[in-house]
C-alpha positions as CSV (number, residue, x, y, z in Angstrom):
1,X,-55.3,57.5,34.5
2,X,-57.6,59.9,32.8
3,X,-60.8,58.9,31.1
4,X,-61.2,58.7,27.4
5,X,-63.6,61.4,26.2
6,X,-63.8,60.6,22.5
7,X,-67.3,59.1,22.8
8,X,-68.5,62.1,24.8
9,X,-67.1,64.5,22.2
10,X,-68.6,62.5,19.3
11,X,-72.0,62.5,21.1
12,X,-71.8,66.3,21.5
13,X,-71.0,66.8,17.9
14,X,-73.8,64.4,16.8
15,X,-76.3,66.5,19.0
16,X,-75.0,69.7,17.4
17,X,-75.3,68.3,13.9
18,X,-78.9,67.2,14.7
19,X,-79.7,70.8,15.7
20,X,-78.0,72.2,12.7
21,X,-79.8,69.8,10.4
22,X,-83.1,70.9,11.9
23,X,-82.2,74.6,11.4
24,X,-81.3,73.9,7.7
25,X,-84.6,72.0,7.2
26,X,-86.6,74.8,8.8
27,X,-84.9,77.3,6.5
28,X,-85.7,75.2,3.4
29,X,-89.2,74.6,4.5
30,X,-89.7,78.4,4.9
31,X,-87.9,79.4,1.7
32,X,-91.1,80.9,0.2
33,X,-92.4,82.4,3.5
34,X,-92.5,86.2,3.2
35,X,-90.3,87.9,5.8
36,X,-88.7,84.7,7.1
37,X,-85.1,85.2,8.4
38,X,-82.7,82.3,7.8
39,X,-81.3,80.7,10.9
40,X,-78.1,78.8,11.7
41,X,-76.5,77.5,14.9
42,X,-73.2,78.8,16.3
43,X,-70.2,76.9,15.0
44,X,-69.2,73.7,16.7
45,X,-65.8,75.0,17.6
46,X,-67.5,77.7,19.7
47,X,-69.7,75.1,21.4
48,X,-66.5,73.1,22.0
49,X,-64.8,76.1,23.6
50,X,-67.5,76.2,26.3
51,X,-66.7,72.6,27.4
52,X,-63.9,71.5,29.7
53,X,-62.4,69.1,27.2
54,X,-58.9,70.0,26.3
55,X,-56.1,68.4,24.4
56,X,-53.1,67.3,26.4
57,X,-49.7,66.0,25.5
58,X,-49.4,62.7,27.3
59,X,-45.9,62.0,25.9
60,X,-42.9,64.3,25.7
61,X,-42.5,63.3,22.0
62,X,-45.9,64.8,21.1
63,X,-45.7,67.8,18.8
64,X,-47.2,71.2,19.9
65,X,-49.2,72.8,17.2
66,X,-49.8,76.5,17.2
67,X,-53.4,77.3,16.5
68,X,-52.4,80.4,14.6
69,X,-51.0,78.2,11.8
70,X,-54.4,76.8,11.0
71,X,-56.4,78.6,8.4
72,X,-60.1,79.2,9.1
73,X,-62.9,80.4,6.9
74,X,-65.8,82.6,8.0
75,X,-69.1,83.3,6.3
76,X,-69.4,86.9,4.9
77,X,-72.0,88.9,6.8
78,X,-73.5,90.2,3.5
79,X,-73.9,86.7,2.2
80,X,-76.1,85.8,5.2
81,X,-78.4,88.9,5.0
82,X,-79.3,88.7,1.3
83,X,-83.0,89.3,0.9
84,X,-85.3,88.6,-2.0
85,X,-88.3,90.8,-3.0
86,X,-90.5,89.2,-0.2
87,X,-87.8,90.2,2.5
88,X,-87.0,86.5,2.9
89,X,-83.3,85.8,3.6
90,X,-83.2,82.0,2.8
91,X,-80.8,81.1,0.0
92,X,-81.6,77.5,-1.2
93,X,-78.1,77.2,-2.6
94,X,-76.4,77.9,0.7
95,X,-78.9,75.7,2.6
96,X,-78.0,72.8,0.3
97,X,-74.3,73.4,0.9
98,X,-74.9,73.4,4.7
99,X,-77.0,70.2,4.3
100,X,-74.0,68.6,2.5
101,X,-71.6,69.7,5.2
102,X,-73.9,68.2,7.9
103,X,-74.1,64.9,6.0
104,X,-70.3,64.7,5.6
105,X,-69.7,65.6,9.2
106,X,-72.2,62.9,10.4
107,X,-70.4,60.3,8.2
108,X,-67.0,61.4,9.5
109,X,-68.2,61.3,13.1
110,X,-69.7,57.8,12.7
111,X,-66.5,56.5,11.0
112,X,-64.3,57.8,13.8
113,X,-66.5,56.4,16.5
114,X,-66.7,53.0,14.7
115,X,-62.9,52.9,14.3
116,X,-62.3,53.9,17.9
117,X,-64.9,51.3,19.1
118,X,-63.1,48.5,17.1
119,X,-59.8,49.7,18.6
120,X,-61.2,49.6,22.1
121,X,-62.6,46.1,21.5
122,X,-59.4,44.7,20.2
123,X,-57.4,46.1,23.1
124,X,-59.8,44.5,25.6
125,X,-59.7,41.1,23.8
126,X,-55.9,41.0,23.9
């Protein structure tokens, strides 16, 4: 029997979200600093690619999903490098969007972990 890695995965994402939140906060704090270059962390999917966790079909009735059918969005390079007159590349609008994304991802992560925890407790009690 293989171990259940959901808690490890959720913990990794929470750590990544904490780092991203700190990067966004640093960008906002330095929005008026001349010459400051906005920073961001690498996407979580890239961090996840570096781990050994993989999805596996444990039942022959599981469906195989081709990753090419999933649409992905990427940030435009020119949107990241916009500078104002003081050579600062921080856009408060994009930082607020990133902050909202971090908040939603934290909430989703927490909800999934709580649901999985309740499911594990109910299976142990049975």
